[in-house]
N, CA, C and O atoms as a printed pandas DataFrame, in Angstrom:
     atom_number atom_name residue_name chain_id  residue_number  x_coord  y_coord  z_coord
0              1         N          MET        A               1  -55.109  -26.681  -68.619
1              2        CA          MET        A               1  -54.580  -25.748  -69.576
2              3         C          MET        A               1  -53.427  -24.955  -68.972
3              4         O          MET        A               1  -52.363  -24.852  -69.581
4              5         N          MET        A               2  -53.625  -24.401  -67.793
5              6        CA          MET        A               2  -52.577  -23.593  -67.172
6              7         C          MET        A               2  -51.350  -24.440  -66.847
7              8         O          MET        A               2  -50.220  -23.956  -66.926
8              9         N          THR        A               3  -51.568  -25.696  -66.484
9             10        CA          THR        A               3  -50.446  -26.585  -66.194
10            11         C          THR        A               3  -49.626  -26.826  -67.455
11            12         O          THR        A               3  -48.396  -26.853  -67.405
12            13         N          ALA        A               4  -50.302  -27.000  -68.578
13            14        CA          ALA        A               4  -49.599  -27.202  -69.849
14            15         C          ALA        A               4  -48.722  -25.999  -70.168
15            16         O          ALA        A               4  -47.582  -26.153  -70.606
16            17         N          VAL        A               5  -49.255  -24.807  -69.949
17            18        CA          VAL        A               5  -48.485  -23.593  -70.212
18            19         C          VAL        A               5  -47.303  -23.511  -69.254
19            20         O          VAL        A               5  -46.184  -23.200  -69.662
20            21         N          GLN        A               6  -47.555  -23.787  -67.999
21            22        CA          GLN        A               6  -46.507  -23.726  -66.987
22            23         C          GLN        A               6  -45.395  -24.721  -67.290
23            24         O          GLN        A               6  -44.219  -24.443  -67.055
24            25         N          ASP        A               7  -45.778  -25.887  -67.814
25            26        CA          ASP        A               7  -44.795  -26.922  -68.142
26            27         C          ASP        A               7  -44.127  -26.680  -69.490
27            28         O          ASP        A               7  -43.261  -27.452  -69.902
28            29         N          GLY        A               8  -44.523  -25.617  -70.174
29            30        CA          GLY        A               8  -43.934  -25.304  -71.467
30            31         C          GLY        A               8  -44.446  -26.175  -72.597
31            32         O          GLY        A               8  -43.797  -26.291  -73.636
32            33         N          ASP        A               9  -45.602  -26.785  -72.405
33            34        CA          ASP        A               9  -46.179  -27.676  -73.405
34            35         C          ASP        A               9  -47.055  -26.884  -74.368
35            36         O          ASP        A               9  -48.277  -26.844  -74.227
36            37         N          ARG        A              10  -46.421  -26.265  -75.333
37            38        CA          ARG        A              10  -47.122  -25.419  -76.305
38            39         C          ARG        A              10  -48.126  -26.227  -77.127
39            40         O          ARG        A              10  -49.202  -25.725  -77.454
40            41         N          ASN        A              11  -47.787  -27.458  -77.459
41            42        CA          ASN        A              11  -48.691  -28.283  -78.271
42            43         C          ASN        A              11  -50.019  -28.533  -77.562
43            44         O          ASN        A              11  -51.076  -28.466  -78.189
44            45         N          SER        A              12  -49.973  -28.820  -76.264
45            46        CA          SER        A              12  -51.219  -29.033  -75.514
46            47         C          SER        A              12  -52.040  -27.753  -75.437
47            48         O          SER        A              12  -53.267  -27.788  -75.527
48            49         N          LEU        A              13  -51.367  -26.636  -75.271
49            50        CA          LEU        A              13  -52.070  -25.352  -75.227
50            51         C          LEU        A              13  -52.761  -25.085  -76.564
51            52         O          LEU        A              13  -53.932  -24.706  -76.592
52            53         N          ILE        A              14  -52.050  -25.278  -77.657
53            54        CA          ILE        A              14  -52.641  -25.044  -78.971
54            55         C          ILE        A              14  -53.791  -26.017  -79.219
55            56         O          ILE        A              14  -54.809  -25.643  -79.800
56            57         N          ALA        A              15  -53.628  -27.267  -78.777
57            58        CA          ALA        A              15  -54.721  -28.240  -78.914
58            59         C          ALA        A              15  -55.951  -27.762  -78.148
59            60         O          ALA        A              15  -57.072  -27.842  -78.651
60            61         N          PHE        A              16  -55.741  -27.270  -76.937
61            62        CA          PHE        A              16  -56.854  -26.735  -76.148
62            63         C          PHE        A              16  -57.529  -25.574  -76.879
63            64         O          PHE        A              16  -58.756  -25.513  -76.958
64            65         N          LEU        A              17  -56.724  -24.659  -77.410
65            66        CA          LEU        A              17  -57.269  -23.499  -78.095
66            67         C          LEU        A              17  -58.021  -23.888  -79.373
67            68         O          LEU        A              17  -58.899  -23.155  -79.828
68            69         N          CYS        A              18  -57.676  -25.028  -79.941
69            70        CA          CYS        A              18  -58.395  -25.528  -81.126
70            71         C          CYS        A              18  -59.750  -26.123  -80.758
71            72         O          CYS        A              18  -60.715  -25.981  -81.510
72            73         N          VAL        A              19  -59.830  -26.788  -79.608
73            74        CA          VAL        A              19  -61.055  -27.533  -79.291
74            75         C          VAL        A              19  -61.993  -26.837  -78.310
75            76         O          VAL        A              19  -63.158  -27.223  -78.217
76            77         N          TYR        A              20  -61.536  -25.837  -77.583
77            78        CA          TYR        A              20  -62.416  -25.212  -76.582
78            79         C          TYR        A              20  -63.724  -24.697  -77.170
79            80         O          TYR        A              20  -64.747  -24.739  -76.486
80            81         N          PRO        A              21  -63.733  -24.198  -78.445
81            82        CA          PRO        A              21  -65.014  -23.676  -78.956
82            83         C          PRO        A              21  -66.134  -24.712  -79.007
83            84         O          PRO        A              21  -67.306  -24.348  -79.113
84            85         N          MET        A              22  -65.794  -25.978  -78.933
85            86        CA          MET        A              22  -66.823  -27.013  -78.955
86            87         C          MET        A              22  -67.625  -27.051  -77.657
87            88         O          MET        A              22  -68.753  -27.544  -77.634
88            89         N          CYS        A              23  -67.042  -26.531  -76.578
89            90        CA          CYS        A              23  -67.732  -26.645  -75.288
90            91         C          CYS        A              23  -67.789  -25.350  -74.489
91            92         O          CYS        A              23  -68.407  -25.318  -73.424
92            93         N          ALA        A              24  -67.159  -24.279  -74.975
93            94        CA          ALA        A              24  -67.151  -23.025  -74.215
94            95         C          ALA        A              24  -66.929  -21.854  -75.161
95            96         O          ALA        A              24  -66.460  -22.019  -76.287
96            97         N          THR        A              25  -67.278  -20.670  -74.677
97            98        CA          THR        A              25  -67.021  -19.450  -75.433
98            99         C          THR        A              25  -65.715  -18.830  -74.944
99           100         O          THR        A              25  -65.190  -19.193  -73.892
100          101         N          ILE        A              26  -65.210  -17.897  -75.724
101          102        CA          ILE        A              26  -64.016  -17.166  -75.299
102          103         C          ILE        A              26  -64.293  -16.492  -73.963
103          104         O          ILE        A              26  -63.462  -16.520  -73.055
104          105         N          GLN        A              27  -65.465  -15.889  -73.853
105          106        CA          GLN        A              27  -65.864  -15.193  -72.622
106          107         C          GLN        A              27  -65.808  -16.135  -71.422
107          108         O          GLN        A              27  -65.312  -15.754  -70.362
108          109         N          GLN        A              28  -66.304  -17.344  -71.574
109          110        CA          GLN        A              28  -66.297  -18.312  -70.475
110          111         C          GLN        A              28  -64.877  -18.693  -70.068
111          112         O          GLN        A              28  -64.576  -18.793  -68.878
112          113         N          ILE        A              29  -64.007  -18.905  -71.051
113          114        CA          ILE        A              29  -62.609  -19.262  -70.746
114          115         C          ILE        A              29  -61.931  -18.113  -70.004
115          116         O          ILE        A              29  -61.276  -18.324  -68.984
116          117         N          LEU        A              30  -62.094  -16.900  -70.524
117          118        CA          LEU        A              30  -61.479  -15.744  -69.859
118          119         C          LEU        A              30  -62.044  -15.546  -68.461
119          120         O          LEU        A              30  -61.297  -15.218  -67.539
120          121         N          ASN        A              31  -63.346  -15.738  -68.286
121          122        CA          ASN        A              31  -63.942  -15.605  -66.953
122          123         C          ASN        A              31  -63.316  -16.572  -65.964
123          124         O          ASN        A              31  -63.008  -16.197  -64.833
124          125         N          VAL        A              32  -63.127  -17.808  -66.385
125          126        CA          VAL        A              32  -62.527  -18.805  -65.491
126          127         C          VAL        A              32  -61.107  -18.393  -65.102
127          128         O          VAL        A              32  -60.746  -18.418  -63.925
128          129         N          VAL        A              33  -60.316  -18.019  -66.086
129          130        CA          VAL        A              33  -58.920  -17.633  -65.814
130          131         C          VAL        A              33  -58.865  -16.381  -64.949
131          132         O          VAL        A              33  -58.130  -16.338  -63.962
132          133         N          PHE        A              34  -59.640  -15.362  -65.316
133          134        CA          PHE        A              34  -59.570  -14.089  -64.608
134          135         C          PHE        A              34  -60.152  -14.174  -63.204
135          136         O          PHE        A              34  -59.694  -13.461  -62.311
136          137         N          ARG        A              35  -61.144  -15.024  -62.987
137          138        CA          ARG        A              35  -61.674  -15.206  -61.628
138          139         C          ARG        A              35  -60.691  -16.002  -60.770
139          140         O          ARG        A              35  -60.441  -15.668  -59.612
140          141         N          ARG        A              36  -60.146  -17.053  -61.361
141          142        CA          ARG        A              36  -59.209  -17.908  -60.609
142          143         C          ARG        A              36  -57.967  -17.127  -60.203
143          144         O          ARG        A              36  -57.422  -17.330  -59.118
144          145         N          TYR        A              37  -57.526  -16.240  -61.075
145          146        CA          TYR        A              37  -56.313  -15.463  -60.818
146          147         C          TYR        A              37  -56.653  -13.980  -60.731
147          148         O          TYR        A              37  -56.085  -13.151  -61.442
148          149         N          ALA        A              38  -57.585  -13.669  -59.850
149          150        CA          ALA        A              38  -58.064  -12.294  -59.715
150          151         C          ALA        A              38  -57.167  -11.437  -58.824
151          152         O          ALA        A              38  -57.121  -10.217  -58.982
152          153         N          TYR        A              39  -56.464  -12.058  -57.904
153          154        CA          TYR        A              39  -55.664  -11.295  -56.939
154          155         C          TYR        A              39  -54.249  -11.843  -56.882
155          156         O          TYR        A              39  -54.025  -13.053  -56.900
156          157         N          PHE        A              40  -53.311  -10.925  -56.815
157          158        CA          PHE        A              40  -51.904  -11.301  -56.703
158          159         C          PHE        A              40  -51.293  -10.559  -55.523
159          160         O          PHE        A              40  -51.644   -9.417  -55.229
160          161         N          ARG        A              41  -50.378  -11.235  -54.865
161          162        CA          ARG        A              41  -49.659  -10.617  -53.751
162          163         C          ARG        A              41  -48.472   -9.828  -54.289
163          164         O          ARG        A              41  -47.777  -10.286  -55.196
164          165         N          PRO        A              42  -48.241   -8.653  -53.734
165          166        CA          PRO        A              42  -47.097   -7.852  -54.203
166          167         C          PRO        A              42  -45.777   -8.578  -53.930
167          168         O          PRO        A              42  -45.573   -9.169  -52.869
168          169         N          GLU        A              43  -44.905   -8.513  -54.910
169          170        CA          GLU        A              43  -43.551   -9.057  -54.787
170          171         C          GLU        A              43  -43.517  -10.524  -54.378
171          172         O          GLU        A              43  -42.612  -10.949  -53.659
172          173         N          CYS        A              44  -44.483  -11.287  -54.825
173          174        CA          CYS        A              44  -44.532  -12.721  -54.544
174          175         C          CYS        A              44  -44.024  -13.470  -55.782
175          176         O          CYS        A              44  -44.593  -13.354  -56.867
176          177         N          GLU        A              45  -42.967  -14.223  -55.606
177          178        CA          GLU        A              45  -42.346  -14.938  -56.722
178          179         C          GLU        A              45  -43.311  -15.938  -57.368
179          180         O          GLU        A              45  -43.348  -16.071  -58.591
180          181         N          GLU        A              46  -44.078  -16.626  -56.551
181          182        CA          GLU        A              46  -45.043  -17.596  -57.069
182          183         C          GLU        A              46  -46.102  -16.904  -57.937
183          184         O          GLU        A              46  -46.469  -17.408  -58.998
184          185         N          ASP        A              47  -46.583  -15.752  -57.479
185          186        CA          ASP        A              47  -47.577  -15.012  -58.244
186          187         C          ASP        A              47  -46.982  -14.467  -59.543
187          188         O          ASP        A              47  -47.676  -14.396  -60.558
188          189         N          GLU        A              48  -45.721  -14.088  -59.521
189          190        CA          GLU        A              48  -45.066  -13.622  -60.745
190          191         C          GLU        A              48  -44.998  -14.742  -61.778
191          192         O          GLU        A              48  -45.135  -14.490  -62.975
192          193         N          LYS        A              49  -44.791  -15.960  -61.329
193          194        CA          LYS        A              49  -44.789  -17.111  -62.242
194          195         C          LYS        A              49  -46.167  -17.301  -62.858
195          196         O          LYS        A              49  -46.289  -17.584  -64.050
196          197         N          VAL        A              50  -47.198  -17.145  -62.046
197          198        CA          VAL        A              50  -48.575  -17.277  -62.553
198          199         C          VAL        A              50  -48.856  -16.189  -63.588
199          200         O          VAL        A              50  -49.460  -16.458  -64.626
200          201         N          LYS        A              51  -48.423  -14.978  -63.310
201          202        CA          LYS        A              51  -48.613  -13.889  -64.271
202          203         C          LYS        A              51  -47.923  -14.213  -65.599
203          204         O          LYS        A              51  -48.471  -13.947  -66.669
204          205         N          ASN        A              52  -46.735  -14.782  -65.526
205          206        CA          ASN        A              52  -46.024  -15.165  -66.746
206          207         C          ASN        A              52  -46.786  -16.230  -67.520
207          208         O          ASN        A              52  -46.829  -16.208  -68.750
208          209         N          VAL        A              53  -47.387  -17.166  -66.787
209          210        CA          VAL        A              53  -48.180  -18.213  -67.427
210          211         C          VAL        A              53  -49.390  -17.598  -68.131
211          212         O          VAL        A              53  -49.699  -17.961  -69.265
212          213         N          ILE        A              54  -50.072  -16.673  -67.464
213          214        CA          ILE        A              54  -51.231  -16.017  -68.061
214          215         C          ILE        A              54  -50.809  -15.235  -69.310
215          216         O          ILE        A              54  -51.502  -15.273  -70.327
216          217         N          CYS        A              55  -49.694  -14.539  -69.237
217          218        CA          CYS        A              55  -49.201  -13.801  -70.407
218          219         C          CYS        A              55  -48.877  -14.755  -71.556
219          220         O          CYS        A              55  -49.186  -14.465  -72.712
220          221         N          THR        A              56  -48.258  -15.886  -71.241
221          222        CA          THR        A              56  -47.945  -16.874  -72.276
222          223         C          THR        A              56  -49.220  -17.403  -72.907
223          224         O          THR        A              56  -49.300  -17.541  -74.128
224          225         N          LEU        A              57  -50.216  -17.699  -72.086
225          226        CA          LEU        A              57  -51.506  -18.165  -72.594
226          227         C          LEU        A              57  -52.105  -17.141  -73.545
227          228         O          LEU        A              57  -52.462  -17.482  -74.673
228          229         N          LEU        A              58  -52.219  -15.898  -73.111
229          230        CA          LEU        A              58  -52.842  -14.860  -73.922
230          231         C          LEU        A              58  -52.021  -14.550  -75.174
231          232         O          LEU        A              58  -52.583  -14.332  -76.247
232          233         N          ARG        A              59  -50.705  -14.531  -75.039
233          234        CA          ARG        A              59  -49.835  -14.249  -76.188
234          235         C          ARG        A              59  -49.971  -15.352  -77.236
235          236         O          ARG        A              59  -50.098  -15.068  -78.428
236          237         N          THR        A              60  -49.945  -16.606  -76.792
237          238        CA          THR        A              60  -50.087  -17.732  -77.716
238          239         C          THR        A              60  -51.454  -17.690  -78.384
239          240         O          THR        A              60  -51.576  -17.916  -79.588
240          241         N          TRP        A              61  -52.477  -17.399  -77.596
241          242        CA          TRP        A              61  -53.841  -17.315  -78.121
242          243         C          TRP        A              61  -53.915  -16.245  -79.214
243          244         O          TRP        A              61  -54.483  -16.477  -80.282
244          245         N          MET        A              62  -53.342  -15.080  -78.941
245          246        CA          MET        A              62  -53.354  -13.995  -79.931
246          247         C          MET        A              62  -52.554  -14.356  -81.172
247          248         O          MET        A              62  -52.974  -14.067  -82.292
248          249         N          ASP        A              63  -51.404  -14.987  -80.975
249          250        CA          ASP        A              63  -50.539  -15.326  -82.109
250          251         C          ASP        A              63  -51.152  -16.405  -82.997
251          252         O          ASP        A              63  -51.100  -16.313  -84.224
252          253         N          GLU        A              64  -51.725  -17.412  -82.379
253          254        CA          GLU        A              64  -52.231  -18.564  -83.121
254          255         C          GLU        A              64  -53.669  -18.401  -83.603
255          256         O          GLU        A              64  -54.045  -18.968  -84.629
256          257         N          PHE        A              65  -54.473  -17.636  -82.876
257          258        CA          PHE        A              65  -55.889  -17.470  -83.205
258          259         C          PHE        A              65  -56.295  -16.007  -83.087
259          260         O          PHE        A              65  -57.153  -15.663  -82.274
260          261         N          PRO        A              66  -55.681  -15.143  -83.896
261          262        CA          PRO        A              66  -55.955  -13.697  -83.767
262          263         C          PRO        A              66  -57.412  -13.341  -84.024
263          264         O          PRO        A              66  -57.903  -12.341  -83.499
264          265         N          GLY        A              67  -58.102  -14.132  -84.812
265          266        CA          GLY        A              67  -59.505  -13.855  -85.102
266          267         C          GLY        A              67  -60.393  -13.922  -83.876
267          268         O          GLY        A              67  -61.463  -13.314  -83.850
268          269         N          ASP        A              68  -59.957  -14.661  -82.852
269          270        CA          ASP        A              68  -60.753  -14.751  -81.634
270          271         C          ASP        A              68  -60.909  -13.398  -80.949
271          272         O          ASP        A              68  -61.871  -13.177  -80.213
272          273         N          PHE        A              69  -59.965  -12.497  -81.189
273          274        CA          PHE        A              69  -60.005  -11.192  -80.538
274          275         C          PHE        A              69  -60.247  -10.055  -81.527
275          276         O          PHE        A              69  -60.082   -8.888  -81.171
276          277         N          SER        A              70  -60.632  -10.369  -82.747
277          278        CA          SER        A              70  -60.783   -9.353  -83.795
278          279         C          SER        A              70  -62.228   -9.129  -84.213
279          280         O          SER        A              70  -62.499   -8.775  -85.360
280          281         N          ASN        A              71  -63.135   -9.331  -83.303
281          282        CA          ASN        A              71  -64.553   -9.194  -83.609
282          283         C          ASN        A              71  -64.984   -7.744  -83.400
283          284         O          ASN        A              71  -65.050   -7.267  -82.267
284          285         N          THR        A              72  -65.275   -7.048  -84.497
285          286        CA          THR        A              72  -65.652   -5.642  -84.373
286          287         C          THR        A              72  -67.072   -5.458  -83.852
287          288         O          THR        A              72  -67.446   -4.357  -83.449
288          289         N          THR        A              73  -67.865   -6.529  -83.858
289          290        CA          THR        A              73  -69.233   -6.390  -83.355
290          291         C          THR        A              73  -69.295   -6.460  -81.833
291          292         O          THR        A              73  -70.302   -6.080  -81.236
292          293         N          ASP        A              74  -68.226   -6.941  -81.202
293          294        CA          ASP        A              74  -68.226   -7.031  -79.741
294          295         C          ASP        A              74  -66.813   -6.784  -79.222
295          296         O          ASP        A              74  -65.979   -7.689  -79.194
296          297         N          LEU        A              75  -66.563   -5.555  -78.817
297          298        CA          LEU        A              75  -65.241   -5.195  -78.308
298          299         C          LEU        A              75  -65.097   -5.465  -76.812
299          300         O          LEU        A              75  -64.059   -5.156  -76.226
300          301         N          SER        A              76  -66.125   -6.037  -76.192
301          302        CA          SER        A              76  -66.080   -6.252  -74.742
302          303         C          SER        A              76  -64.978   -7.232  -74.324
303          304         O          SER        A              76  -64.425   -7.103  -73.232
304          305         N          LEU        A              77  -64.655   -8.203  -75.173
305          306        CA          LEU        A              77  -63.576   -9.136  -74.832
306          307         C          LEU        A              77  -62.239   -8.417  -74.710
307          308         O          LEU        A              77  -61.482   -8.634  -73.764
308          309         N          LEU        A              78  -61.967   -7.562  -75.681
309          310        CA          LEU        A              78  -60.714   -6.805  -75.628
310          311         C          LEU        A              78  -60.687   -5.887  -74.422
311          312         O          LEU        A              78  -59.658   -5.760  -73.758
312          313         N          LYS        A              79  -61.805   -5.249  -74.136
313          314        CA          LYS        A              79  -61.870   -4.370  -72.965
314          315         C          LYS        A              79  -61.629   -5.161  -71.685
315          316         O          LYS        A              79  -60.935   -4.697  -70.781
316          317         N          LYS        A              80  -62.203   -6.352  -71.615
317          318        CA          LYS        A              80  -62.046   -7.198  -70.433
318          319         C          LYS        A              80  -60.580   -7.595  -70.239
319          320         O          LYS        A              80  -60.052   -7.513  -69.131
320          321         N          VAL        A              81  -59.930   -8.023  -71.321
321          322        CA          VAL        A              81  -58.524   -8.423  -71.235
322          323         C          VAL        A              81  -57.666   -7.216  -70.873
323          324         O          VAL        A              81  -56.788   -7.310  -70.016
324          325         N          LYS        A              82  -57.916   -6.088  -71.522
325          326        CA          LYS        A              82  -57.144   -4.878  -71.220
326          327         C          LYS        A              82  -57.287   -4.476  -69.752
327          328         O          LYS        A              82  -56.299   -4.140  -69.097
328          329         N          THR        A              83  -58.494   -4.512  -69.247
329          330        CA          THR        A              83  -58.727   -4.145  -67.845
330          331         C          THR        A              83  -57.975   -5.078  -66.906
331          332         O          THR        A              83  -57.339   -4.635  -65.950
332          333         N          TYR        A              84  -58.054   -6.370  -67.189
333          334        CA          TYR        A              84  -57.346   -7.354  -66.358
334          335         C          TYR        A              84  -55.835   -7.091  -66.391
335          336         O          TYR        A              84  -55.177   -7.083  -65.351
336          337         N          LEU        A              85  -55.305   -6.880  -67.578
337          338        CA          LEU        A              85  -53.865   -6.633  -67.700
338          339         C          LEU        A              85  -53.468   -5.313  -67.035
339          340         O          LEU        A              85  -52.416   -5.233  -66.401
340          341         N          MET        A              86  -54.302   -4.280  -67.175
341          342        CA          MET        A              86  -53.988   -2.995  -66.544
342          343         C          MET        A              86  -53.931   -3.114  -65.028
343          344         O          MET        A              86  -53.093   -2.488  -64.379
344          345         N          LEU        A              87  -54.829   -3.922  -64.468
345          346        CA          LEU        A              87  -54.860   -4.084  -63.013
346          347         C          LEU        A              87  -53.741   -4.976  -62.493
347          348         O          LEU        A              87  -53.178   -4.722  -61.428
348          349         N          ASN        A              88  -53.424   -6.017  -63.245
349          350        CA          ASN        A              88  -52.506   -7.032  -62.733
350          351         C          ASN        A              88  -51.117   -7.040  -63.361
351          352         O          ASN        A              88  -50.162   -7.507  -62.741
352          353         N          MET        A              89  -50.996   -6.531  -64.572
353          354        CA          MET        A              89  -49.710   -6.529  -65.282
354          355         C          MET        A              89  -49.574   -5.251  -66.101
355          356         O          MET        A              89  -49.460   -5.304  -67.326
356          357         N          PRO        A              90  -49.587   -4.101  -65.425
357          358        CA          PRO        A              90  -49.653   -2.826  -66.146
358          359         C          PRO        A              90  -48.454   -2.530  -67.049
359          360         O          PRO        A              90  -48.552   -1.675  -67.929
360          361         N          TYR        A              91  -47.341   -3.210  -66.855
361          362        CA          TYR        A              91  -46.152   -2.943  -67.665
362          363         C          TYR        A              91  -45.879   -4.048  -68.676
363          364         O          TYR        A              91  -44.776   -4.154  -69.212
364          365         N          SER        A              92  -46.880   -4.858  -68.928
365          366        CA          SER        A              92  -46.739   -5.979  -69.850
366          367         C          SER        A              92  -46.776   -5.506  -71.298
367          368         O          SER        A              92  -47.572   -4.637  -71.652
368          369         N          ASP        A              93  -45.914   -6.079  -72.131
369          370        CA          ASP        A              93  -45.969   -5.777  -73.563
370          371         C          ASP        A              93  -47.275   -6.287  -74.157
371          372         O          ASP        A              93  -47.739   -5.793  -75.185
372          373         N          LEU        A              94  -47.850   -7.266  -73.508
373          374        CA          LEU        A              94  -49.119   -7.813  -73.955
374          375         C          LEU        A              94  -50.238   -6.775  -73.849
375          376         O          LEU        A              94  -51.128   -6.725  -74.698
376          377         N          LEU        A              95  -50.189   -5.957  -72.814
377          378        CA          LEU        A              95  -51.174   -4.880  -72.658
378          379         C          LEU        A              95  -51.105   -3.927  -73.858
379          380         O          LEU        A              95  -52.132   -3.488  -74.376
380          381         N          VAL        A              96  -49.897   -3.623  -74.281
381          382        CA          VAL        A              96  -49.719   -2.742  -75.436
382          383         C          VAL        A              96  -50.336   -3.382  -76.683
383          384         O          VAL        A              96  -51.006   -2.702  -77.460
384          385         N          ARG        A              97  -50.114   -4.669  -76.874
385          386        CA          ARG        A              97  -50.674   -5.367  -78.044
386          387         C          ARG        A              97  -52.203   -5.348  -78.028
387          388         O          ARG        A              97  -52.837   -5.055  -79.042
388          389         N          PHE        A              98  -52.790   -5.663  -76.870
389          390        CA          PHE        A              98  -54.251   -5.657  -76.781
390          391         C          PHE        A              98  -54.799   -4.244  -76.975
391          392         O          PHE        A              98  -55.843   -4.060  -77.602
392          393         N          HIS        A              99  -54.104   -3.263  -76.445
393          394        CA          HIS        A              99  -54.539   -1.875  -76.614
394          395         C          HIS        A              99  -54.519   -1.485  -78.095
395          396         O          HIS        A              99  -55.462   -0.863  -78.585
396          397         N          GLU        A             100  -53.454   -1.847  -78.803
397          398        CA          GLU        A             100  -53.362   -1.519  -80.233
398          399         C          GLU        A             100  -54.482   -2.187  -81.029
399          400         O          GLU        A             100  -55.104   -1.554  -81.883
400          401         N          ILE        A             101  -54.735   -3.453  -80.751
401          402        CA          ILE        A             101  -55.812   -4.157  -81.444
402          403         C          ILE        A             101  -57.152   -3.480  -81.155
403          404         O          ILE        A             101  -57.962   -3.264  -82.057
404          405         N          HIS        A             102  -57.366   -3.154  -79.888
405          406        CA          HIS        A             102  -58.618   -2.505  -79.485
406          407         C          HIS        A             102  -58.793   -1.170  -80.209
407          408         O          HIS        A             102  -59.869   -0.890  -80.738
408          409         N          MET        A             103  -57.756   -0.355  -80.237
409          410        CA          MET        A             103  -57.844    0.947  -80.895
410          411         C          MET        A             103  -58.099    0.781  -82.396
411          412         O          MET        A             103  -58.898    1.518  -82.974
412          413         N          ASN        A             104  -57.420   -0.185  -83.027
413          414        CA          ASN        A             104  -57.626   -0.421  -84.461
414          415         C          ASN        A             104  -59.057   -0.867  -84.753
415          416         O          ASN        A             104  -59.671   -0.408  -85.717
416          417         N          LEU        A             105  -59.584   -1.760  -83.919
417          418        CA          LEU        A             105  -60.952   -2.231  -84.125
418          419         C          LEU        A             105  -61.968   -1.125  -83.871
419          420         O          LEU        A             105  -62.966   -1.027  -84.584
420          421         N          GLU        A             106  -61.725   -0.294  -82.864
421          422        CA          GLU        A             106  -62.624    0.836  -82.622
422          423         C          GLU        A             106  -62.612    1.799  -83.810
423          424         O          GLU        A             106  -63.652    2.337  -84.188
424          425         N          ALA        A             107  -61.437    2.014  -84.393
425          426        CA          ALA        A             107  -61.333    2.886  -85.567
426          427         C          ALA        A             107  -62.111    2.289  -86.734
427          428         O          ALA        A             107  -62.770    3.015  -87.479
428          429         N          GLU        A             108  -62.037    0.949  -86.897
429          430        CA          GLU        A             108  -62.804    0.289  -87.951
430          431         C          GLU        A             108  -64.301    0.477  -87.740
431          432         O          GLU        A             108  -65.042    0.760  -88.680
432          433         N          VAL        A             109  -64.733    0.317  -86.495
433          434        CA          VAL        A             109  -66.150    0.478  -86.175
434          435         C          VAL        A             109  -66.586    1.902  -86.466
435          436         O          VAL        A             109  -67.641    2.119  -87.061
436          437         N          ASP        A             110  -65.783    2.877  -86.051
437          438        CA          ASP        A             110  -66.106    4.281  -86.307
438          439         C          ASP        A             110  -66.153    4.571  -87.807
439          440         O          ASP        A             110  -67.042    5.277  -88.282
440          441         N          SER        A             111  -65.204    4.028  -88.534
441          442        CA          SER        A             111  -65.134    4.221  -89.978
442          443         C          SER        A             111  -66.354    3.601  -90.659
443          444         O          SER        A             111  -66.952    4.207  -91.548
444          445         N          ASP        A             112  -66.714    2.392  -90.236
445          446        CA          ASP        A             112  -67.880    1.713  -90.803
446          447         C          ASP        A             112  -69.167    2.494  -90.529
447          448         O          ASP        A             112  -70.036    2.601  -91.395
448          449         N          SER        A             113  -69.278    3.040  -89.312
449          450        CA          SER        A             113  -70.504    3.787  -88.983
450          451         C          SER        A             113  -70.555    5.100  -89.754
451          452         O          SER        A             113  -71.644    5.552  -90.107
452          453         N          GLU        A             114  -69.424    5.720  -90.025
453          454        CA          GLU        A             114  -69.395    6.947  -90.828
454          455         C          GLU        A             114  -69.749    6.645  -92.273
455          456         O          GLU        A             114  -70.446    7.430  -92.916
456          457         N          ASP        A             115  -69.278    5.519  -92.791
457          458        CA          ASP        A             115  -69.556    5.134  -94.174
458          459         C          ASP        A             115  -71.035    4.840  -94.388
459          460         O          ASP        A             115  -71.572    5.089  -95.467
460          461         N          SER        A             116  -71.688    4.314  -93.362
461          462        CA          SER        A             116  -73.102    3.951  -93.510
462          463         C          SER        A             116  -74.029    5.158  -93.348
463          464         O          SER        A             116  -75.225    5.055  -93.619
464          465         N          GLU        A             117  -73.502    6.278  -92.917
465          466        CA          GLU        A             117  -74.345    7.476  -92.739
466          467         C          GLU        A             117  -74.531    8.232  -93.991
467          468         O          GLU        A             117  -75.212    9.257  -93.998
C-alpha cells in the first residue's frame, strides 16, 4: 500500500481502501502504519518523504471514504490519528482537517446526549 502511494499510484491505493474491510479493521490498518512509522529523524529527507506518503494515504482515505472516520459512536480513531499527526506532523493541514472532523463529531455526540435527556 505505501509503495503504491509513494509511486503515485492512486488507483491501487483506492483499490486497497475498497477491499481492506474484508480482512482488517480501520484500527488494524492504522496500527500497522503508525507502528511501522512511529519514529522519524529530525531533518531527514528520507523521513520527510515517508511523512508525505502517510499524509497522502490519510488525505486520500478521508477524501474517498469519509464515512470511515465519521463514526460518532467511537471517536478513538480520530483521536489516534490526531495524536499521531500532532507528534509527527504538527504543522500538517491534515491535522487541521482531522481536528475539525473530531470537534464536529464531538459536538454531534454532545447534542445527541442533550436531546435524549
